[in-house]
N, CA, C and O atoms as CSV, one atom per row, in Angstrom:
chain,resi,resn,atom,element,x,y,z
A,1,MET,N,N,57.086,0.008,-47.676
A,1,MET,CA,C,56.816,-0.907,-48.876
A,1,MET,C,C,55.471,-0.479,-49.439
A,1,MET,O,O,54.465,-0.262,-48.764
A,2,ASP,N,N,55.598,-0.370,-50.980
A,2,ASP,CA,C,54.455,0.038,-51.508
A,2,ASP,C,C,53.656,-1.155,-52.057
A,2,ASP,O,O,54.138,-1.975,-52.838
A,3,ASN,N,N,52.302,-1.190,-51.553
A,3,ASN,CA,C,51.536,-2.423,-51.755
A,3,ASN,C,C,50.514,-1.927,-52.956
A,3,ASN,O,O,49.550,-2.647,-53.215
A,4,SER,N,N,50.697,-0.829,-53.612
A,4,SER,CA,C,49.763,-0.534,-54.623
A,4,SER,C,C,49.545,-1.752,-55.684
A,4,SER,O,O,48.437,-2.063,-56.122
A,5,SER,N,N,50.516,-2.260,-55.959
A,5,SER,CA,C,50.389,-3.613,-57.087
A,5,SER,C,C,49.459,-4.559,-56.599
A,5,SER,O,O,48.603,-5.068,-57.324
A,6,ALA,N,N,49.601,-4.830,-55.327
A,6,ALA,CA,C,48.740,-5.674,-54.666
A,6,ALA,C,C,47.361,-5.277,-54.391
A,6,ALA,O,O,46.600,-6.141,-53.954
A,7,GLN,N,N,46.941,-4.107,-54.583
A,7,GLN,CA,C,45.555,-3.572,-54.570
A,7,GLN,C,C,44.861,-3.193,-55.824
A,7,GLN,O,O,43.997,-2.323,-55.925
A,8,THR,N,N,45.338,-3.948,-56.773
A,8,THR,CA,C,44.763,-3.895,-57.970
A,8,THR,C,C,44.234,-5.277,-58.490
A,8,THR,O,O,44.725,-6.309,-58.032
A,9,LEU,N,N,43.191,-5.322,-59.485
A,9,LEU,CA,C,42.709,-6.295,-59.864
A,9,LEU,C,C,43.120,-6.327,-61.329
A,9,LEU,O,O,42.910,-5.273,-61.931
A,10,PRO,N,N,43.687,-7.367,-62.057
A,10,PRO,CA,C,44.153,-7.384,-63.286
A,10,PRO,C,C,43.024,-7.083,-64.350
A,10,PRO,O,O,41.861,-7.463,-64.213
A,11,ALA,N,N,43.474,-6.392,-65.372
A,11,ALA,CA,C,42.681,-5.882,-66.396
A,11,ALA,C,C,42.095,-7.443,-67.037
A,11,ALA,O,O,42.632,-8.540,-66.882
A,12,ILE,N,N,40.791,-7.116,-67.813
A,12,ILE,CA,C,40.445,-8.290,-68.523
A,12,ILE,C,C,40.850,-8.125,-69.947
A,12,ILE,O,O,40.794,-7.047,-70.539
A,13,ARG,N,N,41.276,-9.293,-70.487
A,13,ARG,CA,C,41.918,-9.242,-71.666
A,13,ARG,C,C,41.316,-10.390,-72.437
A,13,ARG,O,O,41.393,-11.530,-71.977
A,14,ARG,N,N,40.688,-10.131,-73.651
A,14,ARG,CA,C,40.096,-11.255,-74.678
A,14,ARG,C,C,40.731,-10.803,-75.938
A,14,ARG,O,O,40.711,-9.626,-76.296
A,15,THR,N,N,41.357,-11.866,-76.676
A,15,THR,CA,C,41.831,-11.888,-77.939
A,15,THR,C,C,41.111,-12.805,-78.709
A,15,THR,O,O,40.874,-13.960,-78.356
A,16,VAL,N,N,40.703,-12.203,-79.939
A,16,VAL,CA,C,40.118,-13.282,-80.984
A,16,VAL,C,C,40.749,-12.989,-82.299
A,16,VAL,O,O,41.197,-11.879,-82.584
A,17,SER,N,N,40.771,-14.121,-83.169
A,17,SER,CA,C,41.278,-13.780,-84.512
A,17,SER,C,C,39.968,-13.697,-85.379
A,17,SER,O,O,39.100,-14.562,-85.262
A,18,LEU,N,N,39.840,-12.652,-86.242
A,18,LEU,CA,C,38.501,-12.567,-87.203
A,18,LEU,C,C,38.974,-12.662,-88.576
A,18,LEU,O,O,40.035,-12.120,-88.884
A,19,ASN,N,N,38.330,-13.258,-89.367
A,19,ASN,CA,C,38.487,-13.545,-90.747
A,19,ASN,C,C,37.862,-12.306,-91.407
A,19,ASN,O,O,36.732,-12.244,-91.892
A,20,ALA,N,N,38.826,-11.284,-91.342
A,20,ALA,CA,C,38.198,-9.838,-91.909
A,20,ALA,C,C,39.500,-9.126,-91.913
A,20,ALA,O,O,40.310,-9.325,-91.007
A,21,PRO,N,N,39.775,-8.195,-93.019
A,21,PRO,CA,C,40.760,-7.186,-93.063
A,21,PRO,C,C,40.623,-6.036,-91.821
A,21,PRO,O,O,39.552,-5.737,-91.293
A,22,ILE,N,N,41.750,-5.541,-91.523
A,22,ILE,CA,C,41.723,-4.883,-90.582
A,22,ILE,C,C,40.749,-3.687,-90.590
A,22,ILE,O,O,40.154,-3.376,-89.558
A,23,ASP,N,N,40.574,-2.991,-91.786
A,23,ASP,CA,C,40.057,-1.637,-92.122
A,23,ASP,C,C,38.297,-2.124,-91.840
A,23,ASP,O,O,37.500,-1.268,-91.457
A,24,LYS,N,N,37.925,-3.341,-92.046
A,24,LYS,CA,C,36.552,-3.749,-91.853
A,24,LYS,C,C,36.252,-3.970,-90.232
A,24,LYS,O,O,35.226,-3.557,-89.693
A,25,VAL,N,N,37.271,-4.662,-89.567
A,25,VAL,CA,C,37.207,-4.649,-88.202
A,25,VAL,C,C,37.154,-3.312,-87.603
A,25,VAL,O,O,36.308,-3.027,-86.755
A,26,TRP,N,N,38.175,-2.360,-88.089
A,26,TRP,CA,C,38.102,-1.096,-87.486
A,26,TRP,C,C,36.935,-0.453,-87.365
A,26,TRP,O,O,36.610,0.112,-86.320
A,27,LYS,N,N,36.057,-0.489,-88.640
A,27,LYS,CA,C,34.594,0.108,-88.879
A,27,LYS,C,C,33.617,-0.598,-87.710
A,27,LYS,O,O,32.852,0.077,-87.021
A,28,ALA,N,N,33.736,-1.875,-87.601
A,28,ALA,CA,C,33.098,-2.259,-86.500
A,28,ALA,C,C,33.270,-1.905,-85.023
A,28,ALA,O,O,32.341,-1.859,-84.217
A,29,VAL,N,N,34.598,-1.651,-84.743
A,29,VAL,CA,C,34.930,-1.305,-83.301
A,29,VAL,C,C,35.105,0.382,-83.142
A,29,VAL,O,O,35.210,0.829,-82.000
A,30,ALA,N,N,35.131,1.161,-84.118
A,30,ALA,CA,C,35.196,2.409,-83.977
A,30,ALA,C,C,34.250,3.297,-84.689
A,30,ALA,O,O,34.599,4.393,-85.128
A,31,THR,N,N,33.018,2.811,-84.805
A,31,THR,CA,C,31.846,3.585,-85.452
A,31,THR,C,C,30.736,3.393,-84.402
A,31,THR,O,O,30.786,2.358,-83.738
A,32,ALA,N,N,29.895,4.133,-84.210
A,32,ALA,CA,C,28.704,3.975,-83.264
A,32,ALA,C,C,27.891,2.870,-83.841
A,32,ALA,O,O,27.462,1.997,-83.087
A,33,ASP,N,N,27.644,2.838,-85.111
A,33,ASP,CA,C,26.823,1.759,-85.663
A,33,ASP,C,C,27.412,0.271,-85.371
A,33,ASP,O,O,26.752,-0.714,-85.041
A,34,GLY,N,N,28.658,0.340,-85.550
A,34,GLY,CA,C,29.560,-0.921,-85.130
A,34,GLY,C,C,29.273,-1.301,-83.825
A,34,GLY,O,O,28.678,-2.331,-83.510
A,35,ILE,N,N,29.745,-0.374,-83.000
A,35,ILE,CA,C,29.662,-0.760,-81.711
A,35,ILE,C,C,28.333,-1.151,-81.109
A,35,ILE,O,O,28.284,-2.053,-80.274
A,36,ALA,N,N,27.366,-0.568,-81.465
A,36,ALA,CA,C,25.849,-0.906,-81.175
A,36,ALA,C,C,25.680,-2.290,-81.756
A,36,ALA,O,O,24.966,-3.051,-81.102
A,37,ALA,N,N,26.236,-2.761,-82.918
A,37,ALA,CA,C,25.792,-3.932,-83.307
A,37,ALA,C,C,26.330,-5.257,-82.335
A,37,ALA,O,O,25.684,-6.293,-82.180
A,38,TRP,N,N,27.486,-5.002,-81.808
A,38,TRP,CA,C,28.084,-6.124,-80.973
A,38,TRP,C,C,28.063,-5.676,-79.638
A,38,TRP,O,O,28.102,-6.558,-78.780
A,39,PHE,N,N,28.007,-4.454,-79.254
A,39,PHE,CA,C,28.268,-4.297,-77.848
A,39,PHE,C,C,27.110,-3.601,-77.227
A,39,PHE,O,O,26.226,-4.273,-76.694
A,40,MET,N,N,27.042,-2.162,-77.258
A,40,MET,CA,C,26.020,-1.417,-76.656
A,40,MET,C,C,25.516,-0.414,-77.443
A,40,MET,O,O,26.388,0.025,-78.193
A,41,PRO,N,N,24.237,0.230,-77.593
A,41,PRO,CA,C,23.903,1.234,-78.287
A,41,PRO,C,C,24.861,2.614,-77.491
A,41,PRO,O,O,25.183,2.659,-76.303
A,42,ASN,N,N,25.107,3.464,-78.371
A,42,ASN,CA,C,25.921,4.580,-78.104
A,42,ASN,C,C,25.662,5.793,-78.823
A,42,ASN,O,O,24.773,5.812,-79.674
A,43,ASP,N,N,26.477,6.990,-78.517
A,43,ASP,CA,C,26.573,8.144,-79.560
A,43,ASP,C,C,28.114,8.597,-79.871
A,43,ASP,O,O,28.517,9.733,-80.122
A,44,PHE,N,N,28.937,7.249,-79.772
A,44,PHE,CA,C,30.347,7.480,-80.144
A,44,PHE,C,C,30.677,8.130,-81.388
A,44,PHE,O,O,29.876,8.048,-82.318
A,45,GLN,N,N,31.828,8.808,-81.529
A,45,GLN,CA,C,32.406,9.473,-82.561
A,45,GLN,C,C,33.938,9.239,-82.338
A,45,GLN,O,O,34.463,9.383,-81.233
A,46,PRO,N,N,34.610,8.872,-83.459
A,46,PRO,CA,C,35.849,8.524,-83.562
A,46,PRO,C,C,36.754,9.822,-83.532
A,46,PRO,O,O,37.332,10.179,-84.558
A,47,VAL,N,N,36.869,10.503,-82.381
A,47,VAL,CA,C,37.341,11.967,-82.372
A,47,VAL,C,C,38.076,11.960,-80.960
A,47,VAL,O,O,37.440,11.720,-79.935
A,48,LEU,N,N,39.342,12.213,-80.947
A,48,LEU,CA,C,40.047,11.988,-79.712
A,48,LEU,C,C,39.464,13.387,-78.957
A,48,LEU,O,O,39.287,14.471,-79.513
A,49,GLY,N,N,39.165,12.996,-77.253
A,49,GLY,CA,C,38.478,13.912,-76.711
A,49,GLY,C,C,36.970,13.850,-76.512
A,49,GLY,O,O,36.369,14.341,-75.557
A,50,TYR,N,N,36.407,13.157,-77.579
A,50,TYR,CA,C,35.174,13.124,-77.703
A,50,TYR,C,C,34.270,12.651,-76.500
A,50,TYR,O,O,34.589,11.557,-76.034
A,51,GLU,N,N,33.205,13.284,-75.923
A,51,GLU,CA,C,32.635,12.524,-74.892
A,51,GLU,C,C,31.239,12.029,-75.235
A,51,GLU,O,O,30.334,12.735,-75.680
A,52,PHE,N,N,31.177,10.726,-74.974
A,52,PHE,CA,C,29.894,10.115,-75.506
A,52,PHE,C,C,29.216,9.177,-74.387
A,52,PHE,O,O,29.609,9.056,-73.227
A,53,HIS,N,N,28.267,8.628,-74.900
A,53,HIS,CA,C,27.594,7.716,-73.765
A,53,HIS,C,C,27.186,6.221,-74.290
A,53,HIS,O,O,26.610,6.099,-75.371
A,54,LEU,N,N,27.494,5.143,-73.517
A,54,LEU,CA,C,27.054,4.001,-73.685
A,54,LEU,C,C,25.839,3.759,-73.185
A,54,LEU,O,O,25.641,4.229,-72.065
A,55,ASN,N,N,24.770,3.029,-73.799
A,55,ASN,CA,C,23.586,2.660,-72.976
A,55,ASN,C,C,23.672,1.424,-72.297
A,55,ASN,O,O,23.415,0.391,-72.915
A,56,ALA,N,N,24.026,1.390,-71.007
A,56,ALA,CA,C,24.165,0.202,-70.209
A,56,ALA,C,C,22.854,-0.254,-69.670
A,56,ALA,O,O,22.721,-0.644,-68.510
A,57,GLY,N,N,21.863,-0.192,-70.568
A,57,GLY,CA,C,20.362,-0.788,-70.038
A,57,GLY,C,C,20.050,-0.354,-68.729
A,57,GLY,O,O,20.012,0.836,-68.414
A,58,PRO,N,N,19.819,-1.326,-67.936
A,58,PRO,CA,C,19.424,-1.123,-66.546
A,58,PRO,C,C,20.298,-0.018,-65.817
A,58,PRO,O,O,19.782,0.790,-65.045
A,59,PHE,N,N,21.497,-0.030,-66.076
A,59,PHE,CA,C,22.269,0.812,-65.466
A,59,PHE,C,C,22.487,2.347,-66.047
A,59,PHE,O,O,23.310,3.176,-65.660
A,60,GLY,N,N,21.553,2.464,-67.036
A,60,GLY,CA,C,21.480,3.836,-67.720
A,60,GLY,C,C,22.725,4.166,-68.646
A,60,GLY,O,O,23.457,3.322,-69.163
A,61,MET,N,N,22.831,5.503,-68.760
A,61,MET,CA,C,23.817,5.978,-69.533
A,61,MET,C,C,25.069,6.006,-69.075
A,61,MET,O,O,25.262,6.732,-68.100
A,62,SER,N,N,26.001,5.393,-69.529
A,62,SER,CA,C,27.331,5.578,-68.965
A,62,SER,C,C,28.361,6.462,-69.786
A,62,SER,O,O,28.772,6.217,-70.920
A,63,PRO,N,N,28.690,7.527,-68.992
A,63,PRO,CA,C,29.648,8.593,-69.526
A,63,PRO,C,C,30.883,8.219,-69.889
A,63,PRO,O,O,31.592,7.722,-69.014
A,64,CYS,N,N,31.423,8.374,-71.272
A,64,CYS,CA,C,32.719,7.963,-71.969
A,64,CYS,C,C,33.638,9.027,-72.478
A,64,CYS,O,O,33.193,10.150,-72.712
A,65,LYS,N,N,34.786,8.758,-72.646
A,65,LYS,CA,C,35.587,9.965,-73.380
A,65,LYS,C,C,36.693,9.306,-73.848
A,65,LYS,O,O,37.508,8.725,-73.131
A,66,VAL,N,N,36.745,9.412,-75.390
A,66,VAL,CA,C,38.017,9.035,-76.402
A,66,VAL,C,C,39.362,9.449,-75.706
A,66,VAL,O,O,39.698,10.630,-75.623
A,67,THR,N,N,39.975,8.605,-75.301
A,67,THR,CA,C,41.506,9.182,-74.848
A,67,THR,C,C,42.704,8.696,-75.665
A,67,THR,O,O,43.854,9.054,-75.409
A,68,GLU,N,N,42.336,7.748,-76.795
A,68,GLU,CA,C,43.416,7.208,-77.522
A,68,GLU,C,C,42.780,6.945,-78.942
A,68,GLU,O,O,41.783,6.233,-79.061
A,69,LEU,N,N,43.389,7.541,-79.993
A,69,LEU,CA,C,42.770,7.036,-81.287
A,69,LEU,C,C,44.050,7.027,-82.460
A,69,LEU,O,O,44.724,7.949,-82.920
A,70,ASP,N,N,44.054,5.743,-82.681
A,70,ASP,CA,C,45.264,5.391,-83.670
A,70,ASP,C,C,44.765,4.376,-84.657
A,70,ASP,O,O,45.127,3.200,-84.608
A,71,PRO,N,N,43.772,4.931,-85.723
A,71,PRO,CA,C,43.165,4.191,-86.705
A,71,PRO,C,C,44.331,3.551,-87.668
A,71,PRO,O,O,45.212,4.241,-88.182
A,72,PRO,N,N,44.236,2.451,-87.799
A,72,PRO,CA,C,43.126,1.275,-87.665
A,72,PRO,C,C,43.530,0.269,-86.533
A,72,PRO,O,O,43.096,-0.878,-86.421
A,73,ASN,N,N,44.401,0.870,-85.740
A,73,ASN,CA,C,45.135,-0.229,-84.753
A,73,ASN,C,C,44.664,0.002,-83.170
A,73,ASN,O,O,44.686,-0.934,-82.371
A,74,ARG,N,N,44.287,1.188,-82.842
A,74,ARG,CA,C,43.918,1.454,-81.540
A,74,ARG,C,C,42.998,2.429,-80.964
A,74,ARG,O,O,43.134,3.636,-81.167
A,75,LEU,N,N,42.093,1.948,-80.271
A,75,LEU,CA,C,41.003,3.100,-79.635
A,75,LEU,C,C,41.004,2.735,-78.055
A,75,LEU,O,O,40.952,1.616,-77.544
A,76,THR,N,N,41.078,3.968,-77.448
A,76,THR,CA,C,41.001,3.663,-75.828
A,76,THR,C,C,39.839,4.757,-75.631
A,76,THR,O,O,39.664,5.763,-76.318
A,77,PHE,N,N,39.061,4.304,-74.491
A,77,PHE,CA,C,38.125,5.437,-74.060
A,77,PHE,C,C,37.979,5.095,-72.584
A,77,PHE,O,O,37.940,3.935,-72.173
A,78,ASN,N,N,37.896,6.230,-71.773
A,78,ASN,CA,C,37.219,6.152,-70.360
A,78,ASN,C,C,35.812,5.645,-70.516
A,78,ASN,O,O,35.048,5.906,-71.445
A,79,TRP,N,N,35.556,4.801,-69.360
A,79,TRP,CA,C,34.160,4.227,-69.419
A,79,TRP,C,C,33.692,4.390,-67.837
A,79,TRP,O,O,34.151,3.725,-66.909
A,80,GLY,N,N,32.831,5.262,-67.748
A,80,GLY,CA,C,32.326,5.654,-66.304
A,80,GLY,C,C,33.437,6.510,-65.617
A,80,GLY,O,O,34.232,7.278,-66.159
A,81,LYS,N,N,33.301,6.190,-64.260
A,81,LYS,CA,C,34.446,7.257,-63.645
A,81,LYS,C,C,35.712,6.400,-63.282
A,81,LYS,O,O,36.662,6.954,-62.729
A,82,ASP,N,N,35.745,5.101,-63.571
A,82,ASP,CA,C,36.909,4.233,-63.001
A,82,ASP,C,C,37.655,3.423,-64.094
A,82,ASP,O,O,38.787,2.999,-63.858
A,83,TRP,N,N,37.026,3.192,-65.325
A,83,TRP,CA,C,37.491,2.207,-65.968
A,83,TRP,C,C,37.911,2.766,-67.456
A,83,TRP,O,O,37.502,3.837,-67.906
A,84,SER,N,N,38.790,1.872,-68.144
A,84,SER,CA,C,39.093,2.372,-69.487
A,84,SER,C,C,38.880,1.057,-70.337
A,84,SER,O,O,39.019,-0.039,-69.794
A,85,LEU,N,N,38.549,1.166,-71.647
A,85,LEU,CA,C,38.463,-0.086,-72.399
A,85,LEU,C,C,39.235,0.331,-73.700
A,85,LEU,O,O,39.078,1.405,-74.280
A,86,THR,N,N,40.068,-0.644,-74.066
A,86,THR,CA,C,40.843,-0.366,-75.294
A,86,THR,C,C,40.661,-1.461,-76.332
A,86,THR,O,O,40.536,-2.617,-75.929
A,87,PHE,N,N,40.637,-1.227,-77.485
A,87,PHE,CA,C,40.414,-2.157,-78.719
A,87,PHE,C,C,41.584,-2.090,-79.476
A,87,PHE,O,O,41.870,-1.081,-80.120
A,88,GLU,N,N,42.318,-3.141,-79.446
A,88,GLU,CA,C,43.664,-3.143,-80.021
A,88,GLU,C,C,43.605,-3.965,-81.581
A,88,GLU,O,O,43.124,-5.080,-81.376
A,89,LEU,N,N,43.840,-3.830,-82.633
A,89,LEU,CA,C,43.772,-4.608,-83.809
A,89,LEU,C,C,45.066,-4.653,-84.573
A,89,LEU,O,O,45.766,-3.662,-84.784
A,90,VAL,N,N,45.346,-5.948,-84.994
A,90,VAL,CA,C,46.837,-6.058,-85.564
A,90,VAL,C,C,46.318,-6.937,-86.850
A,90,VAL,O,O,45.628,-7.950,-86.740
A,91,ALA,N,N,46.783,-6.358,-88.121
A,91,ALA,CA,C,46.499,-7.213,-89.269
A,91,ALA,C,C,47.388,-8.326,-89.491
A,91,ALA,O,O,48.584,-8.037,-89.531
A,92,GLU,N,N,47.073,-9.512,-89.641
A,92,GLU,CA,C,47.705,-10.673,-89.795
A,92,GLU,C,C,47.445,-11.076,-91.333
A,92,GLU,O,O,46.748,-12.033,-91.668
A,93,GLY,N,N,48.088,-10.232,-92.190
A,93,GLY,CA,C,48.025,-10.683,-93.669
A,93,GLY,C,C,46.861,-9.757,-94.067
A,93,GLY,O,O,46.406,-8.828,-93.398
A,94,ASP,N,N,46.445,-10.202,-95.337
A,94,ASP,CA,C,45.222,-9.180,-95.972
A,94,ASP,C,C,43.792,-9.367,-95.436
A,94,ASP,O,O,42.923,-8.496,-95.436
A,95,ALA,N,N,43.647,-10.858,-94.894
A,95,ALA,CA,C,42.307,-10.980,-94.717
A,95,ALA,C,C,41.967,-11.406,-93.222
A,95,ALA,O,O,40.846,-11.802,-92.902
A,96,THR,N,N,42.956,-11.298,-92.397
A,96,THR,CA,C,42.826,-11.856,-91.010
A,96,THR,C,C,43.168,-10.562,-89.873
A,96,THR,O,O,44.177,-9.883,-90.063
A,97,THR,N,N,42.448,-10.335,-88.936
A,97,THR,CA,C,42.759,-9.439,-88.008
A,97,THR,C,C,42.616,-9.963,-86.545
A,97,THR,O,O,41.607,-10.506,-86.096
A,98,THR,N,N,43.841,-9.709,-85.830
A,98,THR,CA,C,43.674,-10.048,-84.240
A,98,THR,C,C,43.159,-9.038,-83.621
A,98,THR,O,O,43.776,-7.975,-83.686
A,99,PHE,N,N,41.986,-9.094,-82.913
A,99,PHE,CA,C,41.504,-8.099,-82.048
A,99,PHE,C,C,41.607,-8.537,-80.621
A,99,PHE,O,O,41.240,-9.650,-80.246
A,100,THR,N,N,42.177,-7.519,-79.751
A,100,THR,CA,C,42.038,-7.786,-78.251
A,100,THR,C,C,41.398,-6.545,-77.721
A,100,THR,O,O,41.531,-5.406,-78.170
A,101,LEU,N,N,40.573,-6.993,-76.541
A,101,LEU,CA,C,39.822,-5.998,-75.877
A,101,LEU,C,C,40.470,-5.991,-74.440
A,101,LEU,O,O,40.727,-7.022,-73.818
A,102,ILE,N,N,40.706,-4.700,-73.980
A,102,ILE,CA,C,41.489,-4.642,-72.526
A,102,ILE,C,C,40.459,-3.858,-71.714
A,102,ILE,O,O,40.239,-2.692,-72.043
A,103,HIS,N,N,39.928,-4.301,-70.869
A,103,HIS,CA,C,38.958,-3.565,-69.739
A,103,HIS,C,C,39.728,-3.416,-68.571
A,103,HIS,O,O,39.981,-4.378,-67.846
A,104,ASP,N,N,40.225,-1.948,-68.276
A,104,ASP,CA,C,41.064,-2.031,-67.187
A,104,ASP,C,C,40.502,-1.052,-66.147
A,104,ASP,O,O,39.434,-0.495,-66.404
A,105,GLY,N,N,41.092,-0.817,-65.074
A,105,GLY,CA,C,40.760,0.192,-64.137
A,105,GLY,C,C,40.345,-0.496,-62.942
A,105,GLY,O,O,39.822,0.265,-62.128
A,106,TRP,N,N,40.420,-1.747,-62.573
A,106,TRP,CA,C,39.657,-2.487,-61.358
A,106,TRP,C,C,40.474,-2.184,-60.169
A,106,TRP,O,O,41.699,-2.305,-60.146
A,107,ASP,N,N,39.760,-1.792,-59.203
A,107,ASP,CA,C,40.470,-1.553,-57.789
A,107,ASP,C,C,39.769,-2.143,-56.748
A,107,ASP,O,O,38.703,-1.602,-56.455
A,108,PRO,N,N,40.133,-3.194,-56.072
A,108,PRO,CA,C,39.341,-3.937,-54.879
A,108,PRO,C,C,38.856,-2.846,-53.841
A,108,PRO,O,O,37.910,-3.137,-53.110
A,109,ASN,N,N,39.383,-1.760,-53.753
A,109,ASN,CA,C,38.787,-0.919,-52.565
A,109,ASN,C,C,37.829,0.341,-53.186
A,109,ASN,O,O,37.598,1.424,-52.647
A,110,LYS,N,N,37.429,-0.079,-54.283
A,110,LYS,CA,C,36.388,0.982,-54.872
A,110,LYS,C,C,34.994,0.244,-54.961
A,110,LYS,O,O,34.818,-0.974,-54.934
A,111,VAL,N,N,33.971,1.307,-55.080
A,111,VAL,CA,C,32.543,0.732,-55.083
A,111,VAL,C,C,32.065,1.448,-56.296
A,111,VAL,O,O,32.457,2.608,-56.424
A,112,THR,N,N,31.284,0.950,-57.206
A,112,THR,CA,C,30.622,1.745,-58.289
A,112,THR,C,C,29.500,2.681,-57.799
A,112,THR,O,O,28.968,2.524,-56.700
A,113,GLU,N,N,29.192,3.571,-58.579
A,113,GLU,CA,C,27.949,4.364,-58.230
A,113,GLU,C,C,26.776,3.378,-58.008
A,113,GLU,O,O,25.841,3.782,-57.318
A,114,PHE,N,N,26.735,2.310,-58.445
A,114,PHE,CA,C,25.454,1.509,-58.141
A,114,PHE,C,C,25.640,0.637,-56.900
A,114,PHE,O,O,24.868,-0.278,-56.612
A,115,GLY,N,N,26.608,0.945,-56.252
A,115,GLY,CA,C,26.992,0.250,-54.723
A,115,GLY,C,C,27.489,-1.148,-54.904
A,115,GLY,O,O,27.286,-2.007,-54.047
A,116,GLN,N,N,28.082,-1.363,-55.920
A,116,GLN,CA,C,28.696,-2.730,-56.276
A,116,GLN,C,C,30.340,-2.689,-56.262
A,116,GLN,O,O,30.841,-1.753,-56.885
A,117,THR,N,N,31.170,-3.554,-55.653
A,117,THR,CA,C,32.527,-3.570,-55.581
A,117,THR,C,C,32.995,-3.651,-57.134
A,117,THR,O,O,32.288,-4.084,-58.044
A,118,HIS,N,N,34.226,-3.189,-57.257
A,118,HIS,CA,C,34.842,-3.510,-58.366
A,118,HIS,C,C,35.066,-5.007,-58.805
A,118,HIS,O,O,34.978,-5.367,-59.979
A,119,ALA,N,N,35.379,-5.888,-57.700
A,119,ALA,CA,C,35.577,-7.302,-57.561
A,119,ALA,C,C,34.370,-7.836,-58.142
A,119,ALA,O,O,34.469,-8.696,-59.018
A,120,GLU,N,N,33.118,-7.382,-57.715
A,120,GLU,CA,C,32.074,-8.025,-58.115
A,120,GLU,C,C,31.673,-7.710,-59.546
A,120,GLU,O,O,31.434,-8.612,-60.349
A,121,VAL,N,N,31.604,-6.479,-59.841
A,121,VAL,CA,C,31.560,-6.139,-61.362
A,121,VAL,C,C,32.574,-6.695,-62.376
A,121,VAL,O,O,32.245,-7.044,-63.509
A,122,ARG,N,N,33.864,-6.756,-61.881
A,122,ARG,CA,C,34.727,-7.356,-62.737
A,122,ARG,C,C,34.608,-8.929,-63.222
A,122,ARG,O,O,34.980,-9.395,-64.300
A,123,GLU,N,N,34.001,-9.593,-62.149
A,123,GLU,CA,C,33.616,-10.992,-62.128
A,123,GLU,C,C,32.643,-11.257,-63.320
A,123,GLU,O,O,32.769,-12.166,-64.139
A,124,ARG,N,N,31.644,-10.309,-63.287
A,124,ARG,CA,C,30.480,-10.381,-64.157
A,124,ARG,C,C,30.912,-9.942,-65.473
A,124,ARG,O,O,30.497,-10.528,-66.473
A,125,MET,N,N,31.791,-8.859,-65.563
A,125,MET,CA,C,32.252,-8.459,-66.748
A,125,MET,C,C,33.314,-9.215,-67.517
A,125,MET,O,O,33.500,-9.016,-68.718
A,126,ALA,N,N,33.910,-9.967,-66.900
A,126,ALA,CA,C,34.721,-11.009,-67.383
A,126,ALA,C,C,34.060,-12.149,-68.055
A,126,ALA,O,O,34.495,-12.659,-69.088
A,127,GLY,N,N,32.921,-12.556,-67.389
A,127,GLY,CA,C,32.027,-13.550,-68.151
A,127,GLY,C,C,31.269,-13.046,-69.120
A,127,GLY,O,O,30.892,-13.820,-70.000
A,128,GLY,N,N,30.883,-11.650,-69.169
A,128,GLY,CA,C,30.238,-11.194,-70.374
A,128,GLY,C,C,31.261,-10.928,-71.536
A,128,GLY,O,O,30.902,-11.110,-72.699
A,129,TRP,N,N,32.636,-10.463,-71.210
A,129,TRP,CA,C,33.519,-10.263,-72.359
A,129,TRP,C,C,33.762,-11.826,-73.014
A,129,TRP,O,O,34.026,-11.965,-74.209
A,130,ALA,N,N,33.670,-12.691,-72.313
A,130,ALA,CA,C,34.123,-14.031,-72.849
A,130,ALA,C,C,33.386,-14.450,-74.210
A,130,ALA,O,O,33.931,-15.170,-75.046
A,131,GLY,N,N,32.003,-13.893,-74.359
A,131,GLY,CA,C,31.343,-14.242,-75.595
A,131,GLY,C,C,31.529,-13.062,-76.532
A,131,GLY,O,O,30.944,-13.048,-77.615
A,132,ILE,N,N,32.248,-12.167,-76.186
A,132,ILE,CA,C,32.097,-10.808,-77.207
A,132,ILE,C,C,32.812,-11.177,-78.478
A,132,ILE,O,O,32.330,-10.810,-79.550
A,133,GLY,N,N,33.917,-11.871,-78.440
A,133,GLY,CA,C,34.562,-12.336,-79.736
A,133,GLY,C,C,33.607,-12.966,-80.654
A,133,GLY,O,O,33.700,-12.740,-81.861
A,134,THR,N,N,32.599,-13.820,-80.134
A,134,THR,CA,C,31.602,-14.276,-81.119
A,134,THR,C,C,30.767,-13.399,-81.778
A,134,THR,O,O,30.639,-13.402,-83.002
A,135,LYS,N,N,30.088,-12.513,-80.896
A,135,LYS,CA,C,29.292,-11.467,-81.402
A,135,LYS,C,C,30.106,-10.407,-82.371
A,135,LYS,O,O,29.509,-9.845,-83.289
A,136,LEU,N,N,31.346,-10.195,-82.142
A,136,LEU,CA,C,32.019,-9.250,-82.983
A,136,LEU,C,C,32.399,-9.995,-84.327
A,136,LEU,O,O,32.510,-9.369,-85.381
A,137,ALA,N,N,32.580,-11.263,-84.248
A,137,ALA,CA,C,32.848,-12.178,-85.513
A,137,ALA,C,C,31.687,-11.973,-86.292
A,137,ALA,O,O,31.777,-11.473,-87.413
A,138,GLU,N,N,30.321,-12.402,-85.676
A,138,GLU,CA,C,29.244,-12.369,-86.466
A,138,GLU,C,C,29.012,-11.129,-87.276
A,138,GLU,O,O,28.879,-11.092,-88.499
A,139,TYR,N,N,28.977,-9.981,-86.329
A,139,TYR,CA,C,28.873,-8.852,-86.999
A,139,TYR,C,C,29.698,-8.719,-88.070
A,139,TYR,O,O,29.180,-8.439,-89.151
A,140,VAL,N,N,31.072,-8.887,-87.983
A,140,VAL,CA,C,32.037,-8.452,-89.014
A,140,VAL,C,C,31.694,-9.337,-90.254
A,140,VAL,O,O,31.863,-8.856,-91.374
A,141,ALA,N,N,31.189,-10.693,-90.098
A,141,ALA,CA,C,31.009,-11.500,-91.202
A,141,ALA,C,C,29.701,-11.017,-92.013
A,141,ALA,O,O,29.584,-11.218,-93.222
A,142,GLN,N,N,28.708,-10.346,-91.213
A,142,GLN,CA,C,27.514,-9.907,-91.797
A,142,GLN,C,C,27.675,-8.658,-92.568
A,142,GLN,O,O,27.047,-8.443,-93.604
A,143,SER,N,N,28.575,-7.789,-92.016
A,143,SER,CA,C,28.855,-6.489,-92.563
A,143,SER,C,C,29.400,-6.241,-93.929
A,143,SER,O,O,29.609,-5.090,-94.312
């Protein structure tokens, strides 16, 4: 019997409705300046296969690589050695966009390069992602 499905932790998913057209939200989630404003400083470029870094503060520079790019609907990148981060956008008329963040790749049997289990980091990240919609909404409203 294959127990692989029992050996994973669920992806973190956060969905928010933003009062902005999809192109404006895309600029907030698929440009270096936009990502820095609501998430982390970075040297991102919206190019498939592009390798960049997120400045994770006390954890240093996290290597990333763009693995999916479908403007203005979807961006996925590998984050560190184990995780993926996806931003999905869906236009809801001309002035509203549904934004979904998916943070995946959690494995209860793995430990990060910082000596923390995925379960520990996932719990902390789930709490951090809970407020991300507010930060993104504020940035989109100001930009």
